[in-house]
C-alpha positions in Angstrom: 0.0 0.0 0.0 2.8 2.5 0.7 4.0 2.3 -2.9 0.4 2.8 -4.2 -0.2 6.0 -2.1 1.2 8.4 -4.7 -1.2 6.9 -7.4 -4.3 6.4 -5.3 -6.2 9.0 -7.4 -5.4 7.1 -10.6 -7.6 4.4 -12.3 -6.0 2.2 -14.9 -7.8 -0.2 -17.2 -6.8 -2.3 -20.2 -5.6 -5.6 -21.6 -2.5 -6.9 -19.7 0.0 -9.6 -20.9 2.4 -10.6 -18.2 5.4 -13.0 -17.8 6.6 -13.6 -14.2 9.9 -15.4 -13.3 10.3 -16.3 -9.7 13.6 -18.0 -8.9 15.2 -18.9 -5.5 14.6 -19.8 -1.9 11.5 -18.5 -0.1 12.0 -19.2 3.6 12.7 -17.1 6.7 14.3 -13.9 5.5 15.1 -15.3 2.1 13.0 -14.0 -0.8 13.4 -15.3 -4.3 14.4 -13.2 -7.2 11.3 -11.7 -9.0 11.3 -10.4 -12.6 8.1 -9.3 -14.3 7.7 -8.3 -17.9 4.3 -6.9 -18.9 2.5 -5.1 -21.8 -0.7 -3.0 -21.6 -2.8 -2.4 -24.6 -6.2 -0.8 -25.3 -5.9 0.9 -22.0 -7.3 4.0 -20.3 -6.0 6.3 -17.6 -8.1 8.5 -15.4 -6.8 10.9 -12.8 -9.9 11.3 -10.6 -8.9 14.5 -8.9 -8.3 16.5 -12.1 -10.6 14.6 -14.4 -7.7 14.1 -16.9 -8.4 11.0 -19.1 -6.1 9.3 -21.5 -7.5 6.8 -24.1 -5.9 4.2 -26.4 -3.2 3.7 -23.8 -0.3 1.2 -24.4 3.1 0.7 -22.8 5.7 -2.0 -22.0 7.1 -2.6 -18.5 9.7 -4.4 -16.5 9.9 -4.9 -12.7 12.7 -6.6 -10.7 13.3 -6.8 -7.0 17.0 -6.6 -7.8 20.2 -8.1 -6.5 19.5 -7.6 -2.8 15.8 -8.6 -3.3 14.7 -5.6 -1.1 13.1 -2.2 -1.7 16.6 -0.7 -2.0 17.1 -2.7 -5.2 13.6 -2.6 -6.6 13.4 -1.2 -10.1 10.5 -0.4 -12.4 10.9 0.6 -16.1 7.9 1.6 -18.3 8.7 2.3 -21.9 7.0 3.0 -25.2 4.1 4.9 -23.5 1.6 6.1 -26.0 -1.9 7.5 -25.5 -4.4 10.0 -26.9 -6.0 12.9 -25.1 -9.0 14.2 -27.0 -7.4 16.1 -29.9 -3.8 15.3 -29.0 -1.4 12.6 -27.9 1.1 11.8 -25.2 4.3 9.7 -25.5 7.0 9.0 -22.9 8.8 6.7 -20.6 9.4 6.3 -16.8 12.2 4.7 -14.8 12.2 4.3 -11.0 15.0 2.7 -9.0 15.5 2.4 -5.2 12.1 2.2 -3.7 13.4 3.6 -0.3 14.7 6.9 -1.8 13.4 6.6 -5.3 15.4 7.9 -8.2 13.0 8.9 -11.0 13.8 9.6 -14.6 10.9 10.4 -17.0 10.6 11.7 -20.5 7.3 13.2 -21.8 6.4 14.3 -25.2 2.9 15.7 -25.9 0.8 17.7 -28.2 -2.6 18.6 -26.6 -5.2 21.3 -26.2 -4.4 23.5 -23.2 -7.9 23.3 -21.9 -7.6 19.5 -21.6 -4.5 19.9 -19.3 -5.6 22.7 -16.9 -7.0 20.1 -14.4 -3.5 18.8 -13.8 -2.2 22.2 -12.6 -5.3 23.0 -10.5 -5.3 26.7 -11.5 -8.5 28.0 -10.0 -8.0 31.7 -11.1 -8.6 30.9 -14.8 -12.2 31.5 -16.0 -11.6 30.1 -19.6 -8.7 29.0 -21.7 -8.0 27.6 -25.2 -5.0 26.9 -27.4 -2.4 24.2 -28.1 0.7 23.2 -26.2 3.6 21.1 -27.4 5.8 19.7 -24.6 9.1 17.9 -24.8 10.3 17.4 -21.2 12.9 15.3 -19.4 12.9 15.1 -15.6 15.4 13.6 -13.1 15.2 13.6 -9.3 15.9 11.4 -6.2 13.2 11.8 -3.6 13.4 11.4 0.1 10.7 8.7 0.3 8.1 7.0 -1.7 5.1 8.1 0.4 5.0 11.8 -0.4 6.4 14.0 -3.2 6.6 17.7 -2.2 6.7 20.8 -4.4 10.2 21.4 -3.1 11.2 18.0 -4.5 9.8 18.9 -7.9 11.5 22.4 -8.2 14.9 21.1 -7.1 14.9 18.5 -9.9 16.9 18.4 -13.0 14.5 19.5 -15.7 15.2 20.1 -19.3 13.3 20.3 -22.6 11.1 22.7 -24.5 7.6 24.0 -24.6 5.6 25.7 -27.4 2.2 27.4 -27.0 0.1 28.3 -30.0 -3.0 30.6 -30.3 -3.6 30.6 -26.5 -6.5 32.8 -25.3 -7.7 33.1 -21.7 -9.6 35.1 -19.2 -8.9 35.4 -15.4 -11.7 35.4 -12.8 -12.5 38.9 -11.5 -10.4 40.5 -14.2 -11.6 42.8 -17.1 -8.6 41.9 -19.3 -8.6 39.8 -22.5 -5.4 37.8 -23.0 -5.3 36.8 -26.7 -3.1 35.3 -29.4 -0.4 34.2 -27.0 2.4 32.3 -28.9 5.7 31.3 -27.6 8.7 29.0 -27.7 10.4 28.2 -24.3 13.2 26.0 -23.0 13.4 24.5 -19.5 16.7 24.9 -17.5 15.9 23.4 -14.1 13.9 26.0 -12.2 14.2 28.6 -15.0 12.4 29.0 -18.3 14.2 30.6 -21.2 12.0 32.7 -23.5 13.2 32.2 -27.1 10.1 34.2 -28.3 6.9 35.2 -26.6 4.2 37.3 -28.2 0.6 38.2 -27.5 -1.9 41.0 -26.6 -3.4 42.1 -23.3 -6.6 44.1 -23.7 -5.3 45.6 -27.0 -1.7 46.2 -26.0 0.7 43.9 -27.9 4.1 42.6 -26.7 7.1 40.6 -27.8 9.6 39.3 -25.3 12.9 37.4 -25.3 14.9 36.5 -22.1 14.3 34.4 -18.9 11.7 33.7 -16.3 13.9 32.9 -13.3 12.6 30.6 -10.5 9.4 30.0 -12.5 8.8 26.4 -11.1 9.1 27.6 -7.5 6.8 30.6 -8.2 4.2 28.3 -9.7 4.2 25.6 -7.0 5.2 27.2 -3.7 3.3 30.0 -2.0 5.2 33.3 -1.5 8.1 32.3 -3.8 9.2 35.2 -6.1 9.7 35.2 -9.8 12.4 37.2 -11.6 12.0 38.3 -15.3 15.0 39.3 -17.3 13.9 40.2 -20.8 13.9 42.5 -23.8 10.3 43.8 -24.2 8.9 45.4 -27.4 5.4 46.8 -28.0 4.0 48.6 -31.0 1.3 50.1 -28.9 1.0 50.0 -25.1 -2.2 51.4 -23.5 -1.5 51.8 -19.7 -5.1 52.8 -19.0 -6.4 49.5 -20.1 -3.6 47.5 -18.5 -4.3 49.1 -15.1 -8.0 48.7 -15.4 -9.7 47.0 -12.5 -13.3 47.0 -13.9 -14.6 48.9 -10.9 -15.7 52.6 -10.5 -15.5 55.2 -13.2 -12.7 57.2 -14.8 -9.5 57.2 -12.8 -11.2 55.0 -10.1 -11.1 52.2 -12.7 -7.3 52.1 -12.8 -4.9 51.1 -10.0 -1.1 50.8 -9.9 0.2 48.0 -7.7 3.6 46.3 -7.4 3.5 42.6 -6.4 5.8 41.4 -3.7 6.4 38.2 -5.7 7.3 39.7 -9.1 10.6 41.3 -9.8 11.8 42.2 -13.3 14.6 43.8 -15.4 13.2 44.9 -18.8 14.9 46.5 -21.6 11.9 48.3 -23.2 11.1 49.6 -26.7 7.6 50.9 -27.0 6.7 52.5 -30.3 3.5 54.3 -29.0 2.6 54.7 -25.3 -0.7 56.2 -24.0 -2.0 56.9 -20.5 -5.1 59.1 -20.1 -4.4 62.3 -22.0 -0.6 61.6 -22.3 1.0 60.0 -25.3 4.6 59.4 -26.4 6.5 57.7 -29.1 9.9 55.9 -29.5 10.1 55.0 -25.8 13.4 53.3 -25.1 15.0 52.5 -21.8 15.1 50.2 -18.8 12.4 49.3 -16.2 13.5 47.5 -13.0 11.1 46.4 -10.3 12.6 45.2 -7.0 11.1 45.0 -3.5 7.9 46.8 -4.7 9.9 49.7 -6.0 10.0 50.6 -9.8 13.2 52.1 -11.1 13.1 54.0 -14.4 16.7 54.1 -15.9 17.9 56.2 -18.8 14.5 56.1 -20.5 14.0 58.3 -23.5 10.6 59.3 -24.9 9.4 61.6 -27.7 6.5 63.8 -26.5 5.2 67.3 -26.4 7.2 68.2 -29.6 10.4 67.3 -27.9 12.5 64.6 -26.2 12.4 63.7 -22.5 15.0 61.7 -20.6 13.7 60.0 -17.4 15.5 58.6 -14.4 13.7 58.0 -11.1 11.8 55.6 -8.8 8.3 54.9 -7.7 8.1 53.3 -4.2 5.0 51.2 -3.9 5.6 49.5 -0.6 2.7 51.5 0.9 -0.2 51.0 -1.6 -2.1 54.1 -0.2 0.9 56.5 -0.5 3.3 56.2 -3.4 6.6 58.1 -3.2 8.0 59.3 -6.6 
């Protein structure tokens, strides 16, 4: 039962072919060698908590209790995993050795609709989402025990691979913003995510980014963990009024500036046209840095009011009721 605890929420079904070889003494503390080869075909997989269901599942597997014939030498290898998930498919493999402090090595390759995967991540702030995701992921980690895998275990793993998102649109609960036409190519580097290219629009403001999301796995899975964004940011048109919109009140009451304690960034910006209320500017080039709820504007040049302005300064947002500029 202790080895089944991590998969209690999973239901498997299918046709199983199995060959078992048991060889050796079985008396007192002596346990024979056990080797099992098995194949699953025409299977299905259901994760009850998230509702994720895989169909047409097939895979090959080998289990052995190893040289010492104890949990320390147990090993399980599952290969040639293939299944369909509605409009997509998932392929991969899984290796587990040492069932006391399990060493896990898994490969995952998938192409699926994003809305079919959201249950896995348990994101309750999303109202609606659509789009496609292509994932090619490799994961290695030795865990402290088999009974409980923690978020800390996951984010300290060796993670590599790539991810592509295509035509992703979504809305967040209690937010007036539309997030549309998100497309991106990313690469995993342990806790970090390298942005090869990331584009989209937020309530009419377009963006294009290249750079890094640092500490992204910890930010996603552990409360109060920060994220650091180092990137080049370009926008043809950026409407700050709509970005700051809260959907409440009228006029200026509908917009609110706030600096998250968990988000820090260093952006090299190029904004062709910037608007905020009655103010507008063009050819905005410079650097924006947010650290500890303070925004630093560095060597930023803008064209406005029939001239050029050079900006350097800070906005301290630690006290959300009284900003110091």
